[in-house]
N, CA, C and O atoms as a DFTB+ gen file, in Angstrom:
272 C
 N C O
     1  1     -11.129       3.853     -12.650
     2  2     -11.581       4.091     -11.257
     3  2     -10.610       2.946     -10.552
     4  3     -10.174       3.141      -9.417
     5  1     -10.328       1.858     -11.219
     6  2      -9.716       0.806     -10.446
     7  2      -8.491       0.851     -10.551
     8  3      -7.844       0.192      -9.736
     9  1      -7.729       1.687     -11.647
    10  2      -6.095       1.797     -11.652
    11  2      -5.427       2.074     -10.525
    12  3      -5.663       3.200     -10.089
    13  1      -4.689       1.443      -9.920
    14  2      -3.868       1.777      -8.825
    15  2      -4.584       1.357      -7.533
    16  3      -4.118       1.625      -6.426
    17  1      -5.806       0.648      -7.726
    18  2      -6.577       0.517      -6.364
    19  2      -6.136      -0.799      -5.643
    20  3      -6.231      -0.936      -4.423
    21  1      -5.649      -1.751      -6.483
    22  2      -5.262      -2.970      -5.708
    23  2      -4.310      -2.835      -4.792
    24  3      -3.463      -1.983      -5.064
    25  1      -4.162      -3.508      -3.618
    26  2      -3.459      -3.595      -2.722
    27  2      -2.248      -4.207      -2.942
    28  3      -2.279      -5.250      -3.595
    29  1      -1.015      -3.733      -2.483
    30  2       0.327      -4.403      -2.830
    31  2       0.341      -5.888      -1.918
    32  3      -0.267      -5.946      -0.849
    33  1       1.031      -6.958      -2.413
    34  2       1.139      -8.107      -1.801
    35  2       2.020      -7.950      -0.773
    36  3       2.635      -6.884      -0.764
    37  1       2.286      -8.890       0.266
    38  2       3.190      -8.827       1.203
    39  2       4.545      -8.675       0.759
    40  3       5.353      -7.954       1.345
    41  1       4.855      -9.469      -0.461
    42  2       6.141      -9.784      -0.931
    43  2       6.471      -8.253      -1.680
    44  3       7.638      -7.861      -1.653
    45  1       5.576      -7.533      -2.244
    46  2       5.780      -6.250      -2.709
    47  2       6.152      -5.231      -1.595
    48  3       7.006      -4.363      -1.778
    49  1       5.526      -5.368      -0.533
    50  2       5.775      -4.593       0.802
    51  2       6.979      -4.913       1.291
    52  3       7.665      -3.967       1.681
    53  1       7.459      -6.094       1.383
    54  2       8.748      -6.258       1.818
    55  2       9.973      -6.101       0.775
    56  3      11.142      -6.284       1.116
    57  1       9.585      -5.747      -0.519
    58  2      10.772      -5.292      -1.403
    59  2      10.765      -3.901      -1.512
    60  3      11.763      -3.351      -1.977
    61  1       9.413      -2.979      -1.018
    62  2       9.460      -1.780      -1.079
    63  2      10.365      -1.250       0.034
    64  3      11.186      -0.348      -0.130
    65  1      10.112      -1.969       1.310
    66  2      10.656      -1.622       2.570
    67  2      12.303      -1.771       2.423
    68  3      13.026      -1.154       3.204
    69  1      12.770      -2.478       1.556
    70  2      14.179      -2.701       1.228
    71  2      14.913      -1.287       0.502
    72  3      16.094      -0.943       0.558
    73  1      13.919      -0.711      -0.093
    74  2      14.569       0.660      -0.913
    75  2      14.629       1.577      -0.097
    76  3      14.237       1.390       1.055
    77  1      15.194       2.924      -0.552
    78  2      15.171       3.869       0.074
    79  2      13.971       4.579      -0.117
    80  3      13.180       4.219      -0.988
    81  1      13.694       5.808       0.796
    82  2      12.396       6.224       0.888
    83  2      11.918       6.729      -0.328
    84  3      10.737       6.634      -0.662
    85  1      12.968       7.374      -1.143
    86  2      12.572       8.116      -2.346
    87  2      12.201       7.028      -3.151
    88  3      11.034       6.986      -3.541
    89  1      13.185       5.916      -3.549
    90  2      12.491       4.968      -4.619
    91  2      11.224       4.342      -4.227
    92  3      10.350       4.128      -5.067
    93  1      11.079       4.032      -2.961
    94  2       9.623       3.574      -2.257
    95  2       8.735       4.314      -2.879
    96  3       7.917       3.826      -3.658
    97  1       8.808       5.641      -2.583
    98  2       7.436       6.506      -3.057
    99  2       7.399       6.693      -4.439
   100  3       6.293       6.977      -4.898
   101  1       8.542       6.584      -5.385
   102  2       8.300       6.818      -6.632
   103  2       7.455       5.381      -7.122
   104  3       6.459       5.568      -7.821
   105  1       7.770       4.178      -6.825
   106  2       7.527       3.109      -7.166
   107  2       5.774       3.082      -6.467
   108  3       4.875       2.674      -7.202
   109  1       5.570       3.375      -5.566
   110  2       4.272       3.422      -4.891
   111  2       3.461       4.373      -5.844
   112  3       2.441       3.983      -6.412
   113  1       3.906       5.490      -5.971
   114  2       3.006       6.483      -6.647
   115  2       2.506       5.599      -8.419
   116  3       1.419       5.662      -8.993
   117  1       3.649       4.932      -8.810
   118  2       3.335       4.471     -10.102
   119  2       2.416       3.129      -9.989
   120  3       1.524       2.801     -10.772
   121  1       2.818       2.485      -8.912
   122  2       1.858       1.141      -8.901
   123  2       0.694       1.224      -8.059
   124  3      -0.329       0.656      -8.441
   125  1       0.701       1.906      -6.870
   126  2      -0.501       1.932      -5.712
   127  2      -1.138       3.247      -5.528
   128  3      -1.558       3.487      -4.396
   129  1      -1.278       4.105      -6.407
   130  2      -1.620       5.453      -6.037
   131  2      -2.768       5.675      -5.446
   132  3      -2.938       6.796      -4.969
   133  1      -3.675       4.822      -5.348
   134  2      -4.978       4.957      -4.533
   135  2      -4.854       4.248      -3.166
   136  3      -5.729       4.516      -2.343
   137  1      -3.995       3.481      -2.857
   138  2      -3.582       3.023      -1.703
   139  2      -2.892       3.857      -0.705
   140  3      -2.032       4.631      -1.125
   141  1      -3.165       3.807       0.662
   142  2      -2.264       4.721       1.474
   143  2      -0.805       4.286       1.862
   144  3      -0.503       3.261       2.474
   145  1       0.036       5.252       1.395
   146  2       1.344       4.821       1.635
   147  2       1.923       4.505       3.073
   148  3       2.679       3.596       3.417
   149  1       1.231       5.721       3.959
   150  2       1.643       5.403       5.493
   151  2       0.913       4.289       5.976
   152  3       1.519       3.591       6.788
   153  1      -0.341       3.920       5.650
   154  2      -0.939       2.550       6.164
   155  2       0.027       1.235       5.930
   156  3       0.183       0.284       6.696
   157  1       0.539       1.432       4.834
   158  2       1.210       0.057       4.553
   159  2       2.811       0.171       4.630
   160  3       3.529      -0.804       4.410
   161  1       3.233       1.245       4.908
   162  2       4.752       1.227       4.905
   163  2       5.164       2.210       6.158
   164  3       6.318       1.923       6.476
   165  1       4.760       3.032       6.804
   166  2       5.044       4.050       7.911
   167  2       5.032       2.975       9.204
   168  3       4.161       2.115       9.333
   169  1       5.919       3.131       9.947
   170  2       6.082       2.374      11.130
   171  2       5.042       2.545      11.929
   172  3       4.917       1.541      12.631
   173  1       3.987       3.592      12.222
   174  2       3.074       3.814      12.986
   175  2       1.828       3.588      12.223
   176  3       0.734       3.587      12.787
   177  1       1.955       3.416      11.081
   178  2       0.636       3.036      10.114
   179  2       0.256       4.538       9.904
   180  3       1.105       5.419      10.037
   181  1      -1.330       4.868       9.499
   182  2      -1.561       6.161       9.139
   183  2      -2.284       6.833      10.215
   184  3      -3.182       6.290      10.857
   185  1      -1.866       8.041      10.399
   186  2      -2.242       9.002      11.586
   187  2      -3.644       9.425      11.201
   188  3      -4.421       9.914      12.021
   189  1      -3.946       9.220       9.914
   190  2      -5.380      10.008       9.674
   191  2      -6.557       8.806       9.773
   192  3      -7.737       9.038       9.511
   193  1      -6.103       7.614      10.152
   194  2      -7.100       6.613      10.128
   195  2      -8.233       6.595       9.235
   196  3      -8.087       6.272       8.056
   197  1      -9.542       6.974       9.796
   198  2     -10.641       6.914       8.883
   199  2     -10.931       8.119       8.107
   200  3     -11.876       8.239       7.328
   201  1      -9.975       9.078       8.401
   202  2     -10.344      10.198       7.759
   203  2      -9.292      10.497       6.625
   204  3      -9.331      11.567       6.016
   205  1      -8.261       9.435       6.328
   206  2      -7.699       9.401       5.359
   207  2      -8.300       9.413       3.803
   208  3      -9.332       8.746       3.748
   209  1      -8.045       9.807       2.947
   210  2      -8.403       9.880       1.539
   211  2      -7.952       8.725       0.803
   212  3      -8.467       8.487      -0.290
   213  1      -7.134       8.048       1.230
   214  2      -6.592       6.885       0.551
   215  2      -7.207       5.393       1.171
   216  3      -7.655       5.271       2.311
   217  1      -7.140       4.535       0.375
   218  2      -7.370       3.070       0.725
   219  2      -6.410       2.487       1.665
   220  3      -5.182       2.553       1.616
   221  1      -7.169       1.894       2.547
   222  2      -6.576       1.453       3.745
   223  2      -6.855      -0.201       3.614
   224  3      -7.481      -0.812       4.480
   225  1      -6.306      -0.836       2.419
   226  2      -6.618      -2.408       2.294
   227  2      -5.785      -3.073       2.799
   228  3      -4.644      -2.662       2.582
   229  1      -5.879      -4.137       3.525
   230  2      -5.205      -5.068       4.270
   231  2      -4.680      -6.079       3.058
   232  3      -5.504      -6.785       2.476
   233  1      -3.477      -6.112       2.756
   234  2      -2.901      -6.763       1.890
   235  2      -3.010      -8.267       2.051
   236  3      -3.081      -9.029       1.086
   237  1      -3.021      -8.701       3.463
   238  2      -3.478     -10.105       3.523
   239  2      -4.914     -10.686       3.228
   240  3      -5.228     -11.813       2.842
   241  1      -5.563      -9.774       3.471
   242  2      -7.257      -9.946       3.125
   243  2      -7.248      -9.953       1.573
   244  3      -7.740     -10.890       0.945
   245  1      -6.737      -8.997       1.039
   246  2      -6.847      -8.841      -0.685
   247  2      -6.229     -10.097      -1.056
   248  3      -6.730     -10.745      -1.975
   249  1      -5.231     -10.505      -0.468
   250  2      -4.723     -11.779      -1.254
   251  2      -5.360     -12.817      -1.131
   252  3      -5.333     -13.687      -2.001
   253  1      -6.124     -12.934       0.082
   254  2      -6.934     -14.118       0.268
   255  2      -8.325     -14.161      -0.697
   256  3      -8.805     -15.190      -1.172
   257  1      -8.755     -13.044      -0.837
   258  2      -9.927     -12.953      -1.904
   259  2      -9.474     -13.177      -3.374
   260  3     -10.210     -13.531      -4.295
   261  1      -8.358     -12.956      -3.432
   262  2      -7.935     -12.911      -4.947
   263  2      -7.498     -14.379      -5.171
   264  3      -7.545     -14.838      -6.312
   265  1      -7.096     -15.100      -4.181
   266  2      -6.809     -16.545      -4.662
   267  2      -7.667     -17.293      -3.774
   268  3      -7.340     -18.477      -3.693
   269  1      -8.418     -17.039      -3.257
   270  2      -9.523     -17.727      -2.714
   271  2      -9.007     -18.706      -1.577
   272  3      -9.805     -19.413      -0.961
């Protein structure tokens, strides 16, 4: 249940944004399938907000918790 649930780091998001949309989506599906693609990478965020079935985990908060 936890596979793909970790939020991407800020650095990973920067790297993903430098890719083409097709490459970005393929990497996303392989590494972060439980996280919301739109929340992290779309310019307006996720339009579904709280009704989205994917996780909306803030990368900055996740990194702070992971590293203390």
